MIMARMI-688489 format. One record per atom (N, C-alpha, C): residue number from 1; chain; z, x, y; atom name; residue in three letters. Coordinates in nm, 3 decimals. Atoms other than C-alpha are relative to their C-alpha. Example, Ala and Ser with C-alpha at 12.3 -4.5 7.8 and 13.67 -1.06 7.14 Angstrom:
BEGIN
TIBA 1 A 0.000 0.089 -0.119 N ALA;
TIBA 1 A 0.780 1.230 -0.450 CA ALA;
TIBA 1 A 0.000 0.090 0.120 C ALA;
TIBA 2 A -0.006 -0.082 -0.119 N SER;
TIBA 2 A 0.714 1.367 -0.106 CA SER;
TIBA 2 A 0.073 -0.077 0.109 C SER;
//
This chain:
BEGIN
TIBA 1 A 0.044 -0.053 -0.139 N MET;
TIBA 1 A -12.327 -1.617 2.863 CA MET;
TIBA 1 A 0.079 0.106 0.062 C MET;
TIBA 2 A -0.121 -0.099 -0.029 N LYS;
TIBA 2 A -12.020 -1.439 2.893 CA LYS;
TIBA 2 A -0.059 0.170 -0.050 C LYS;
TIBA 3 A 0.073 -0.115 0.110 N LYS;
TIBA 3 A -12.277 -1.213 2.601 CA LYS;
TIBA 3 A -0.104 0.096 0.170 C LYS;
TIBA 4 A 0.158 -0.015 -0.125 N LEU;
TIBA 4 A -12.567 -1.234 2.924 CA LEU;
TIBA 4 A 0.106 0.078 0.098 C LEU;
TIBA 5 A -0.110 -0.016 -0.118 N LEU;
TIBA 5 A -12.301 -1.145 3.227 CA LEU;
TIBA 5 A 0.051 0.151 -0.033 C LEU;
TIBA 6 A -0.043 -0.113 -0.004 N LEU;
TIBA 6 A -12.158 -0.815 3.037 CA LEU;
TIBA 6 A -0.151 0.102 -0.013 C LEU;
TIBA 7 A 0.145 -0.073 0.072 N ILE;
TIBA 7 A -12.519 -0.684 2.910 CA ILE;
TIBA 7 A -0.026 0.030 0.122 C ILE;
TIBA 8 A 0.037 -0.052 -0.096 N LEU;
TIBA 8 A -12.592 -0.716 3.267 CA LEU;
TIBA 8 A 0.091 0.102 0.108 C LEU;
TIBA 9 A -0.136 -0.140 -0.107 N MET;
TIBA 9 A -12.243 -0.534 3.439 CA MET;
TIBA 9 A -0.040 0.149 -0.082 C MET;
TIBA 10 A 0.046 -0.100 0.023 N LEU;
TIBA 10 A -12.341 -0.293 3.157 CA LEU;
TIBA 10 A -0.076 0.078 0.044 C LEU;
TIBA 11 A 0.123 -0.093 -0.105 N GLY;
TIBA 11 A -12.681 -0.211 3.330 CA GLY;
TIBA 11 A 0.034 -0.027 0.142 C GLY;
TIBA 12 A -0.040 -0.022 -0.117 N VAL;
TIBA 12 A -12.555 -0.258 3.620 CA VAL;
TIBA 12 A 0.072 0.150 0.052 C VAL;
TIBA 13 A -0.132 -0.124 -0.027 N VAL;
TIBA 13 A -12.289 0.044 3.584 CA VAL;
TIBA 13 A -0.124 0.145 -0.063 C VAL;
TIBA 14 A 0.095 -0.125 0.065 N MET;
TIBA 14 A -12.583 0.238 3.384 CA MET;
TIBA 14 A -0.128 0.044 0.138 C MET;
TIBA 15 A 0.071 0.023 -0.103 N ASN;
TIBA 15 A -12.792 0.153 3.684 CA ASN;
TIBA 15 A 0.051 0.015 0.161 C ASN;
TIBA 16 A -0.124 0.053 -0.133 N ALA;
TIBA 16 A -12.579 0.190 3.951 CA ALA;
TIBA 16 A -0.117 0.028 0.150 C ALA;
TIBA 17 A 0.049 -0.104 -0.083 N GLN;
TIBA 17 A -12.740 0.423 4.202 CA GLN;
TIBA 17 A -0.133 -0.111 0.021 C GLN;
TIBA 18 A 0.134 0.073 -0.013 N SER;
TIBA 18 A -13.093 0.212 4.183 CA SER;
TIBA 18 A 0.002 -0.136 0.009 C SER;
TIBA 19 A -0.051 0.181 0.056 N PHE;
TIBA 19 A -12.919 -0.184 4.138 CA PHE;
TIBA 19 A 0.081 0.025 0.218 C PHE;
TIBA 20 A -0.094 0.052 -0.122 N GLU;
TIBA 20 A -12.711 -0.045 4.504 CA GLU;
TIBA 20 A -0.110 0.016 0.052 C GLU;
TIBA 21 A 0.131 0.059 -0.058 N SER;
TIBA 21 A -12.994 0.024 4.653 CA SER;
TIBA 21 A -0.153 -0.112 0.031 C SER;
TIBA 22 A 0.015 0.132 -0.025 N TYR;
TIBA 22 A -13.144 -0.264 4.591 CA TYR;
TIBA 22 A 0.089 -0.123 0.104 C TYR;
TIBA 23 A -0.073 0.080 -0.095 N LEU;
TIBA 23 A -12.879 -0.437 4.715 CA LEU;
TIBA 23 A 0.028 -0.003 0.171 C LEU;
TIBA 24 A 0.009 -0.044 -0.159 N LYS;
TIBA 24 A -12.869 -0.278 5.055 CA LYS;
TIBA 24 A -0.116 0.002 0.079 C LYS;
TIBA 25 A 0.116 -0.001 -0.028 N SER;
TIBA 25 A -13.224 -0.349 5.124 CA SER;
TIBA 25 A -0.034 -0.173 -0.033 C SER;
TIBA 26 A 0.037 0.219 -0.023 N PHE;
TIBA 26 A -13.189 -0.725 5.056 CA PHE;
TIBA 26 A 0.023 -0.078 0.116 C PHE;
TIBA 27 A 0.004 0.172 -0.072 N ASP;
TIBA 27 A -13.277 -0.956 5.311 CA ASP;
TIBA 27 A -0.037 -0.137 -0.018 C ASP;
TIBA 28 A 0.164 0.213 0.008 N TYR;
TIBA 28 A -13.498 -1.301 5.408 CA TYR;
TIBA 28 A -0.083 0.050 -0.108 C TYR;
TIBA 29 A 0.121 -0.006 0.077 N GLU;
TIBA 29 A -13.822 -1.144 5.257 CA GLU;
TIBA 29 A 0.061 0.019 -0.137 C GLU;
TIBA 30 A -0.051 0.051 0.151 N ALA;
TIBA 30 A -13.630 -1.052 4.934 CA ALA;
TIBA 30 A 0.002 -0.072 0.007 C ALA;
TIBA 31 A -0.055 0.159 0.080 N ARG;
TIBA 31 A -13.474 -1.373 4.874 CA ARG;
TIBA 31 A -0.084 -0.076 -0.018 C ARG;
TIBA 32 A 0.090 0.133 0.041 N LYS;
TIBA 32 A -13.793 -1.565 4.968 CA LYS;
TIBA 32 A -0.112 0.079 -0.144 C LYS;
TIBA 33 A 0.115 -0.075 0.157 N GLU;
TIBA 33 A -14.016 -1.299 4.675 CA GLU;
TIBA 33 A 0.089 0.004 -0.112 C GLU;
TIBA 34 A -0.076 0.008 0.060 N MET;
TIBA 34 A -13.779 -1.338 4.464 CA MET;
TIBA 34 A -0.102 -0.120 -0.103 C MET;
TIBA 35 A 0.098 0.100 0.052 N LYS;
TIBA 35 A -13.949 -1.663 4.337 CA LYS;
TIBA 35 A -0.109 -0.016 0.000 C LYS;
TIBA 36 A 0.109 0.081 0.012 N ILE;
TIBA 36 A -14.189 -1.809 4.228 CA ILE;
TIBA 36 A -0.072 -0.165 -0.036 C ILE;
TIBA 37 A -0.011 0.118 0.066 N GLY;
TIBA 37 A -14.288 -2.176 4.196 CA GLY;
TIBA 37 A -0.113 -0.047 -0.153 C GLY;
TIBA 38 A 0.074 0.016 0.095 N SER;
TIBA 38 A -14.484 -2.352 3.928 CA SER;
TIBA 38 A -0.170 0.013 0.031 C SER;
TIBA 39 A 0.194 -0.029 -0.052 N VAL;
TIBA 39 A -14.820 -2.401 4.089 CA VAL;
TIBA 39 A -0.019 0.170 0.044 C VAL;
TIBA 40 A 0.042 -0.155 -0.038 N GLU;
TIBA 40 A -14.846 -2.036 4.197 CA GLU;
TIBA 40 A 0.004 0.042 -0.062 C GLU;
TIBA 41 A -0.047 -0.071 0.167 N MET;
TIBA 41 A -14.693 -1.929 3.852 CA MET;
TIBA 41 A -0.144 -0.019 -0.061 C MET;
TIBA 42 A 0.153 0.059 0.029 N THR;
TIBA 42 A -15.001 -2.117 3.711 CA THR;
TIBA 42 A -0.116 0.049 0.021 C THR;
TIBA 43 A 0.143 -0.077 -0.023 N ALA;
TIBA 43 A -15.253 -1.985 3.909 CA ALA;
TIBA 43 A -0.015 0.157 0.007 C ALA;
TIBA 44 A -0.002 -0.126 0.086 N MET;
TIBA 44 A -15.129 -1.667 3.872 CA MET;
TIBA 44 A -0.068 0.044 -0.114 C MET;
TIBA 45 A -0.057 -0.111 0.138 N VAL;
TIBA 45 A -15.091 -1.591 3.521 CA VAL;
TIBA 45 A -0.238 -0.116 -0.031 C VAL;
TIBA 46 A 0.190 0.113 0.040 N GLU;
TIBA 46 A -15.493 -1.868 3.512 CA GLU;
TIBA 46 A -0.064 0.131 0.075 C GLU;
TIBA 47 A 0.084 -0.033 -0.093 N GLU;
TIBA 47 A -15.665 -1.506 3.726 CA GLU;
TIBA 47 A 0.091 0.093 -0.069 C GLU;
TIBA 48 A -0.043 -0.128 0.152 N GLY;
TIBA 48 A -15.467 -1.256 3.440 CA GLY;
TIBA 48 A 0.069 0.060 0.135 C GLY;
TIBA 49 A -0.068 -0.090 -0.112 N GLU;
TIBA 49 A -15.265 -1.152 3.809 CA GLU;
TIBA 49 A 0.144 0.003 -0.047 C GLU;
TIBA 50 A -0.132 0.067 0.051 N ALA;
TIBA 50 A -14.969 -1.229 3.608 CA ALA;
TIBA 50 A 0.057 -0.039 -0.149 C ALA;
TIBA 51 A -0.108 0.007 0.100 N ILE;
TIBA 51 A -14.733 -1.264 3.306 CA ILE;
TIBA 51 A 0.129 -0.040 -0.024 C ILE;
TIBA 52 A -0.077 0.098 -0.011 N LEU;
TIBA 52 A -14.501 -1.538 3.209 CA LEU;
TIBA 52 A 0.055 0.102 -0.094 C LEU;
TIBA 53 A -0.048 -0.009 0.115 N ILE;
TIBA 53 A -14.236 -1.409 3.004 CA ILE;
TIBA 53 A 0.083 -0.169 0.040 C ILE;
TIBA 54 A -0.072 0.168 -0.017 N ASP;
TIBA 54 A -14.004 -1.706 2.884 CA ASP;
TIBA 54 A 0.122 0.091 -0.107 C ASP;
TIBA 55 A -0.155 -0.114 0.119 N ILE;
TIBA 55 A -13.630 -1.504 2.752 CA ILE;
TIBA 55 A 0.106 -0.083 -0.023 C ILE;
TIBA 56 A -0.077 0.129 0.092 N ARG;
TIBA 56 A -13.489 -1.775 2.592 CA ARG;
TIBA 56 A 0.018 0.051 -0.151 C ARG;
TIBA 57 A 0.020 -0.065 0.175 N PHE;
TIBA 57 A -13.373 -1.715 2.232 CA PHE;
TIBA 57 A -0.057 -0.060 -0.078 C PHE;
TIBA 58 A 0.130 0.007 0.111 N PRO;
TIBA 58 A -13.630 -1.710 1.938 CA PRO;
TIBA 58 A 0.077 -0.134 0.010 C PRO;
TIBA 59 A -0.005 0.174 0.033 N GLU;
TIBA 59 A -13.502 -2.082 1.853 CA GLU;
TIBA 59 A -0.026 -0.125 0.116 C GLU;
TIBA 60 A 0.068 0.110 -0.114 N GLU;
TIBA 60 A -13.565 -2.212 2.168 CA GLU;
TIBA 60 A -0.134 -0.040 0.077 C GLU;
TIBA 61 A 0.129 -0.013 -0.016 N TYR;
TIBA 61 A -13.847 -2.050 2.238 CA TYR;
TIBA 61 A -0.107 -0.105 -0.084 C TYR;
TIBA 62 A 0.054 0.027 0.090 N GLU;
TIBA 62 A -13.965 -2.195 1.887 CA GLU;
TIBA 62 A -0.018 -0.182 0.033 C GLU;
TIBA 63 A 0.026 0.168 0.007 N ALA;
TIBA 63 A -13.838 -2.553 1.929 CA ALA;
TIBA 63 A -0.122 -0.038 0.087 C ALA;
TIBA 64 A 0.139 0.056 -0.108 N TRP;
TIBA 64 A -14.122 -2.603 2.242 CA TRP;
TIBA 64 A 0.031 0.163 0.110 C TRP;
TIBA 65 A 0.040 -0.029 -0.099 N HIS;
TIBA 65 A -14.301 -2.343 2.477 CA HIS;
TIBA 65 A -0.083 0.023 0.088 C HIS;
TIBA 66 A 0.158 0.019 -0.093 N MET;
TIBA 66 A -14.554 -2.273 2.741 CA MET;
TIBA 66 A -0.078 0.094 -0.119 C MET;
TIBA 67 A 0.087 -0.096 0.080 N GLY;
TIBA 67 A -14.849 -2.148 2.492 CA GLY;
TIBA 67 A -0.062 0.112 0.054 C GLY;
TIBA 68 A 0.079 -0.123 -0.111 N PHE;
TIBA 68 A -14.966 -1.880 2.764 CA PHE;
TIBA 68 A 0.132 0.042 0.059 C PHE;
TIBA 69 A -0.030 -0.115 -0.006 N SER;
TIBA 69 A -14.650 -1.751 2.761 CA SER;
TIBA 69 A 0.065 0.082 -0.073 C SER;
TIBA 70 A -0.042 -0.090 0.133 N LYS;
TIBA 70 A -14.474 -1.433 2.570 CA LYS;
TIBA 70 A 0.218 0.018 0.036 C LYS;
TIBA 71 A -0.102 0.028 0.056 N ASN;
TIBA 71 A -14.113 -1.454 2.390 CA ASN;
TIBA 71 A 0.034 0.157 0.061 C ASN;
TIBA 72 A -0.094 -0.131 -0.028 N ILE;
TIBA 72 A -13.841 -1.135 2.519 CA ILE;
TIBA 72 A 0.087 -0.133 0.060 C ILE;
TIBA 73 A -0.093 0.063 -0.031 N PRO;
TIBA 73 A -13.548 -1.319 2.482 CA PRO;
TIBA 73 A 0.114 0.132 0.047 C PRO;
TIBA 74 A -0.058 -0.060 -0.100 N LEU;
TIBA 74 A -13.305 -1.184 2.757 CA LEU;
TIBA 74 A 0.050 0.091 -0.082 C LEU;
TIBA 75 A -0.044 -0.115 0.041 N ASN;
TIBA 75 A -13.106 -0.936 2.523 CA ASN;
TIBA 75 A -0.068 0.091 -0.049 C ASN;
TIBA 76 A 0.092 -0.024 0.038 N GLU;
TIBA 76 A -13.403 -0.820 2.421 CA GLU;
TIBA 76 A -0.099 0.077 0.070 C GLU;
TIBA 77 A 0.080 -0.099 -0.054 N LEU;
TIBA 77 A -13.560 -0.669 2.682 CA LEU;
TIBA 77 A 0.049 0.135 0.070 C LEU;
TIBA 78 A -0.072 -0.091 0.028 N PRO;
TIBA 78 A -13.368 -0.368 2.759 CA PRO;
TIBA 78 A -0.106 0.112 -0.109 C PRO;
TIBA 79 A 0.079 -0.090 0.079 N SER;
TIBA 79 A -13.526 -0.256 2.447 CA SER;
TIBA 79 A -0.159 -0.071 -0.004 C SER;
TIBA 80 A 0.109 0.062 -0.054 N ARG;
TIBA 80 A -13.817 -0.412 2.542 CA ARG;
TIBA 80 A -0.122 0.012 0.122 C ARG;
TIBA 81 A 0.073 0.018 -0.152 N LEU;
TIBA 81 A -13.960 -0.290 2.842 CA LEU;
TIBA 81 A -0.165 -0.017 -0.020 C LEU;
TIBA 82 A 0.171 -0.107 0.036 N ASN;
TIBA 82 A -14.301 -0.058 2.664 CA ASN;
TIBA 82 A -0.059 -0.192 -0.045 C ASN;
TIBA 83 A 0.056 0.090 0.037 N GLU;
TIBA 83 A -14.444 -0.432 2.584 CA GLU;
TIBA 83 A -0.049 -0.098 0.176 C GLU;
TIBA 84 A 0.013 0.069 -0.143 N LEU;
TIBA 84 A -14.432 -0.509 3.006 CA LEU;
TIBA 84 A -0.118 0.084 0.020 C LEU;
TIBA 85 A 0.122 -0.122 -0.052 N PRO;
TIBA 85 A -14.775 -0.392 3.216 CA PRO;
TIBA 85 A 0.083 -0.009 0.146 C PRO;
TIBA 86 A -0.033 -0.055 -0.116 N LYS;
TIBA 86 A -14.684 -0.236 3.484 CA LYS;
TIBA 86 A -0.021 -0.074 0.172 C LYS;
TIBA 87 A 0.100 0.004 -0.141 N ASP;
TIBA 87 A -14.994 -0.279 3.724 CA ASP;
TIBA 87 A 0.019 -0.223 -0.063 C ASP;
TIBA 88 A -0.025 0.116 -0.013 N LYS;
TIBA 88 A -14.880 -0.694 3.669 CA LYS;
TIBA 88 A 0.076 -0.105 0.111 C LYS;
TIBA 89 A -0.135 0.049 -0.037 N LEU;
TIBA 89 A -14.605 -0.910 3.820 CA LEU;
TIBA 89 A 0.027 -0.050 -0.106 C LEU;
TIBA 90 A -0.057 0.084 0.145 N ILE;
TIBA 90 A -14.418 -1.005 3.551 CA ILE;
TIBA 90 A 0.144 -0.167 0.057 C ILE;
TIBA 91 A -0.044 0.048 -0.072 N ILE;
TIBA 91 A -14.264 -1.344 3.608 CA ILE;
TIBA 91 A 0.155 -0.084 -0.033 C ILE;
TIBA 92 A -0.097 -0.009 0.101 N THR;
TIBA 92 A -13.936 -1.430 3.411 CA THR;
TIBA 92 A 0.013 -0.161 -0.030 C THR;
TIBA 93 A -0.051 0.208 -0.006 N ALA;
TIBA 93 A -13.862 -1.818 3.296 CA ALA;
TIBA 93 A 0.128 0.030 -0.101 C ALA;
TIBA 94 A -0.141 0.043 0.017 N CYS;
TIBA 94 A -13.552 -1.991 3.182 CA CYS;
TIBA 94 A -0.015 -0.168 0.012 C CYS;
TIBA 95 A -0.057 0.147 0.029 N PRO;
TIBA 95 A -13.511 -2.405 3.092 CA PRO;
TIBA 95 A 0.006 -0.036 0.223 C PRO;
TIBA 96 A -0.050 -0.044 -0.168 N HIS;
TIBA 96 A -13.342 -2.350 3.506 CA HIS;
TIBA 96 A -0.029 0.094 0.029 C HIS;
TIBA 97 A 0.086 -0.144 -0.026 N ASN;
TIBA 97 A -13.376 -2.015 3.628 CA ASN;
TIBA 97 A 0.143 0.105 -0.005 C ASN;
TIBA 98 A -0.130 -0.132 0.027 N ASP;
TIBA 98 A -13.066 -1.837 3.543 CA ASP;
TIBA 98 A 0.065 0.098 -0.107 C ASP;
TIBA 99 A 0.020 -0.100 0.114 N ARG;
TIBA 99 A -13.139 -1.648 3.259 CA ARG;
TIBA 99 A -0.080 0.092 0.067 C ARG;
TIBA 100 A 0.095 -0.087 -0.043 N ALA;
TIBA 100 A -13.455 -1.553 3.436 CA ALA;
TIBA 100 A 0.000 0.079 0.167 C ALA;
TIBA 101 A -0.132 -0.087 -0.082 N ASN;
TIBA 101 A -13.281 -1.443 3.715 CA ASN;
TIBA 101 A 0.045 0.132 -0.020 C ASN;
TIBA 102 A -0.099 -0.202 0.062 N ILE;
TIBA 102 A -13.049 -1.157 3.554 CA ILE;
TIBA 102 A -0.161 0.091 -0.069 C ILE;
TIBA 103 A 0.132 -0.051 0.019 N ALA;
TIBA 103 A -13.421 -1.084 3.413 CA ALA;
TIBA 103 A -0.071 0.046 0.096 C ALA;
TIBA 104 A 0.057 -0.061 -0.129 N ARG;
TIBA 104 A -13.573 -1.008 3.727 CA ARG;
TIBA 104 A 0.003 0.120 0.013 C ARG;
TIBA 105 A -0.152 -0.113 -0.013 N MET;
TIBA 105 A -13.276 -0.850 3.839 CA MET;
TIBA 105 A -0.057 0.143 -0.084 C MET;
TIBA 106 A -0.023 -0.103 0.103 N PHE;
TIBA 106 A -13.260 -0.584 3.555 CA PHE;
TIBA 106 A -0.197 0.042 -0.011 C PHE;
TIBA 107 A 0.150 -0.127 -0.004 N LEU;
TIBA 107 A -13.649 -0.517 3.589 CA LEU;
TIBA 107 A -0.062 0.020 0.107 C LEU;
TIBA 108 A 0.073 -0.017 -0.127 N VAL;
TIBA 108 A -13.709 -0.542 3.965 CA VAL;
TIBA 108 A 0.077 0.205 -0.027 C VAL;
TIBA 109 A -0.005 -0.090 0.004 N THR;
TIBA 109 A -13.458 -0.243 3.903 CA THR;
TIBA 109 A -0.023 0.108 -0.122 C THR;
TIBA 110 A 0.061 -0.150 0.067 N LYS;
TIBA 110 A -13.639 -0.032 3.623 CA LYS;
TIBA 110 A -0.117 0.001 0.061 C LYS;
TIBA 111 A 0.129 -0.012 -0.058 N GLY;
TIBA 111 A -13.945 -0.089 3.824 CA GLY;
TIBA 111 A -0.132 -0.108 0.081 C GLY;
TIBA 112 A 0.090 0.091 0.022 N TYR;
TIBA 112 A -14.104 -0.389 3.782 CA TYR;
TIBA 112 A -0.065 -0.064 0.054 C TYR;
TIBA 113 A -0.006 0.113 -0.104 N ASN;
TIBA 113 A -14.255 -0.617 4.022 CA ASN;
TIBA 113 A -0.006 -0.173 -0.100 C ASN;
TIBA 114 A -0.112 0.172 0.048 N ALA;
TIBA 114 A -14.048 -0.958 3.927 CA ALA;
TIBA 114 A 0.027 -0.101 0.092 C ALA;
TIBA 115 A -0.039 0.139 -0.052 N LYS;
TIBA 115 A -14.015 -1.277 3.984 CA LYS;
TIBA 115 A 0.082 -0.072 -0.030 C LYS;
TIBA 116 A -0.031 0.002 0.150 N TYR;
TIBA 116 A -13.854 -1.515 3.830 CA TYR;
TIBA 116 A -0.003 -0.181 0.081 C TYR;
TIBA 117 A 0.046 0.104 0.007 N LEU;
TIBA 117 A -13.969 -1.907 3.772 CA LEU;
TIBA 117 A 0.078 -0.063 0.056 C LEU;
TIBA 118 A -0.108 0.160 -0.058 N ASN;
TIBA 118 A -13.768 -2.147 4.070 CA ASN;
TIBA 118 A 0.028 -0.009 -0.036 C ASN;
TIBA 119 A -0.040 0.140 -0.004 N ASP;
TIBA 119 A -13.859 -2.459 3.937 CA ASP;
TIBA 119 A 0.021 -0.003 -0.165 C ASP;
TIBA 120 A -0.086 0.018 0.173 N GLY;
TIBA 120 A -13.714 -2.342 3.545 CA GLY;
TIBA 120 A -0.195 -0.069 -0.052 C GLY;
TIBA 121 A 0.067 0.071 0.097 N LEU;
TIBA 121 A -13.948 -2.446 3.276 CA LEU;
TIBA 121 A -0.041 -0.141 -0.061 C LEU;
TIBA 122 A -0.111 0.161 -0.015 N LEU;
TIBA 122 A -13.814 -2.801 3.292 CA LEU;
TIBA 122 A -0.147 -0.062 0.019 C LEU;
TIBA 123 A 0.059 0.025 -0.072 N LYS;
TIBA 123 A -14.012 -2.853 3.612 CA LYS;
TIBA 123 A -0.167 -0.009 -0.034 C LYS;
TIBA 124 A 0.156 -0.029 -0.023 N THR;
TIBA 124 A -14.365 -2.647 3.497 CA THR;
TIBA 124 A -0.060 -0.073 -0.123 C THR;
TIBA 125 A 0.108 0.125 0.106 N ALA;
TIBA 125 A -14.414 -2.899 3.205 CA ALA;
TIBA 125 A -0.033 -0.092 0.048 C ALA;
TIBA 126 A 0.052 0.189 -0.078 N ASP;
TIBA 126 A -14.372 -3.209 3.408 CA ASP;
TIBA 126 A -0.065 0.004 0.096 C ASP;
TIBA 127 A 0.188 -0.013 -0.078 N PHE;
TIBA 127 A -14.639 -3.031 3.619 CA PHE;
TIBA 127 A -0.076 0.056 -0.051 C PHE;
TIBA 128 A 0.126 -0.004 0.063 N LEU;
TIBA 128 A -14.850 -2.939 3.370 CA LEU;
TIBA 128 A -0.040 -0.108 -0.123 C LEU;
TIBA 129 A -0.007 0.113 0.023 N ARG;
TIBA 129 A -14.945 -3.295 3.274 CA ARG;
TIBA 129 A -0.167 -0.042 -0.029 C ARG;
TIBA 130 A 0.158 0.035 -0.001 N GLY;
TIBA 130 A -15.283 -3.445 3.190 CA GLY;
TIBA 130 A -0.132 0.048 0.068 C GLY;
TIBA 131 A 0.122 -0.134 -0.077 N ASP;
TIBA 131 A -15.522 -3.327 3.484 CA ASP;
TIBA 131 A 0.026 0.190 -0.066 C ASP;
TIBA 132 A -0.063 -0.143 -0.034 N ASN;
TIBA 132 A -15.334 -3.055 3.540 CA ASN;
TIBA 132 A 0.020 0.102 -0.118 C ASN;
TIBA 133 A 0.044 -0.147 0.127 N ALA;
TIBA 133 A -15.318 -2.892 3.188 CA ALA;
TIBA 133 A -0.133 -0.003 -0.039 C ALA;
TIBA 134 A 0.114 -0.062 0.082 N LYS;
TIBA 134 A -15.643 -2.959 3.080 CA LYS;
TIBA 134 A -0.098 0.125 0.129 C LYS;
TIBA 135 A 0.012 -0.098 -0.059 N GLU;
TIBA 135 A -15.751 -2.771 3.447 CA GLU;
TIBA 135 A 0.050 0.128 -0.019 C GLU;
TIBA 136 A -0.084 -0.062 -0.053 N PHE;
TIBA 136 A -15.501 -2.504 3.420 CA PHE;
TIBA 136 A -0.091 0.099 -0.150 C PHE;
TIBA 137 A 0.017 -0.025 0.126 N ILE;
TIBA 137 A -15.590 -2.455 3.026 CA ILE;
TIBA 137 A -0.163 0.033 -0.053 C ILE;
TIBA 138 A 0.114 0.023 -0.022 N ASP;
TIBA 138 A -15.974 -2.464 3.070 CA ASP;
TIBA 138 A -0.059 0.144 0.070 C ASP;
TIBA 139 A 0.033 -0.137 -0.093 N GLU;
TIBA 139 A -15.958 -2.130 3.363 CA GLU;
TIBA 139 A 0.039 0.038 -0.066 C GLU;
TIBA 140 A -0.105 -0.115 0.119 N TYR;
TIBA 140 A -15.656 -1.959 3.135 CA TYR;
TIBA 140 A -0.103 0.027 -0.148 C TYR;
TIBA 141 A 0.069 -0.005 0.026 N LYS;
TIBA 141 A -15.944 -2.023 2.876 CA LYS;
TIBA 141 A -0.119 0.127 -0.013 C LYS;
TIBA 142 A 0.060 -0.145 -0.044 N ASN;
TIBA 142 A -16.205 -1.850 3.060 CA ASN;
TIBA 142 A 0.008 0.084 -0.008 C ASN;
TIBA 143 A -0.003 -0.096 -0.082 N ILE;
TIBA 143 A -16.036 -1.602 3.228 CA ILE;
TIBA 143 A 0.017 0.135 -0.106 C ILE;
TIBA 144 A 0.000 -0.072 0.124 N LYS;
TIBA 144 A -15.913 -1.466 2.831 CA LYS;
TIBA 144 A -0.178 0.077 -0.031 C LYS;
TIBA 145 A 0.125 -0.079 0.029 N LYS;
TIBA 145 A -16.294 -1.464 2.728 CA LYS;
TIBA 145 A -0.036 0.165 0.124 C LYS;
TIBA 146 A 0.084 -0.041 -0.047 N GLU;
TIBA 146 A -16.406 -1.300 2.984 CA GLU;
TIBA 146 A 0.054 0.174 -0.043 C GLU;
TIBA 147 A -0.093 -0.218 0.096 N LYS;
TIBA 147 A -16.134 -0.952 2.904 CA LYS;
TIBA 147 A -0.008 0.063 -0.132 C LYS;
//
């Protein structure tokens, strides 16, 4: 955790002006807009409007993950920005939301439209059971075929 905070602080220092601007413009609407829930996230991913970035370490991702997510560990995010589209919403996720929020903040200061998964991956996994899982995967596969 100390490394994560150090990386964030280093990024803040290097981008102090943009981060400062972000903080100065932060209001209740910005607070609302920085979060997204599982239901809205799955709908946007399903429609191809957003991508889900799982920012956990590779071992965590390997142990279990959402099949429709892309793994970019938080500590690799600065060097892998070229893998993220600027024309879609980037949704960052981890089991709860602490690392995802750090990743979102970094992406916003880099000019990306980003939100963090407020429910976290654990609650999303709980949501995507049974009929919800089948409906989501069917629609997700249809969208992928059309592209």
